[in-house]
Phi, psi and omega in degrees: 000136179282311179273118186240125169279087193299345184272351180277068178251155181300330182292346180287352173287346177276158175236148176275133185299334184270005186255131181227134178248139182220135171274109187276336179200149183215144178274100183291343179270358181280134176248127181302131180277322180240144178292323180236124179243131181239334182282159180203080186276146172281132179280118185307143185296332183268012172262145178280110185295339181290348179278353184241156185284117178283135182256311184190167166247135182232137179233137173240135180242146176210150187267348180206158178254112173249179188304323186249010182300308183293317176302317180293320178301314180295317180302316181291321177298314180298313182298317180293319179298313178299321181295332177276352179102004181274146179229012178211160183206164173215133178287126180268319183196154179197158171208106177251013184246345184299138180260006181263009177084012182247051177279146181200161171221128178238133179232154169259139184247139184226165170248127176239135175281179187299316181294320178295322180296319180292317177301317180296314181301320184294344183277348183278142186286122178264000183259030178218153168236157184230132181246121187255141176277182179299134184271059180171199179251128185240123183276340190263342181228153178271358181146184177267124177270108183232163174226131178246113185049046176076359174277118185278136183221153170240114181260107185275166183300145176056035174222169172215157181239131177259135180226137180278133172220156178252153176303135182082358173291145172268128183240128176243127181238129177246133173250120187253143173218102185065236179267001184257155184218137166253138185234150175223130176234132179211163175255126181294130184249162177301328171246086192303132174275327179240101180227322183249092194265135177238157185232145184219122179254142182238150176279150178126164187277339190256321183263126177280306183169203185208144175250125182234174175232125171290157172281175191295319184296320177291315182300315180291326175299312181296323179300330184273344183248346179257158179280133173275135179246151180285000000 
């Protein structure tokens, strides 16, 4: 599969002992519209959230950032939000950089009907791609060495880089490891298949790594909690 919900790994059934999730506030007057909710859209920043039904505020706390801390945090937030009947969210506040053990992510959860979801989706910029660094602390590498249409970049841990592209542009991305390179070439579409890009390096003599794409809900979540670099 080209589009990979990279966080749906078997290891996500595990929980980190230092991670705690809390429902900080809940709309007791909200009635679930659907028995089962699976979607979890990011509520566009330029929409007035008061026009939509607020469901709850959810916070997850963790004392350290490991490779799968952020993926598990998102998975748990989504599952709890869906169980409450919410299908959209907005990051209210976060800190994934603190070294004092007080890392957290807080989101507001909403319910959007079908028309509202489409309006929300249409507001997101399709003329950009986002390149994400390692979601944790890595002792062995200084970041991902990539090139986008021959422009060389270093994407460091817990950061992301935004790059402008136009629909129908051809985009070539190289992921380098020593003298070896993995490449991905795609044409930007009105509904981008490759927009929120992640990189994965593997040990060994034969495999360099892999370039994947997060889905939109993960990508927009990461944009709000990670530092954007120029």
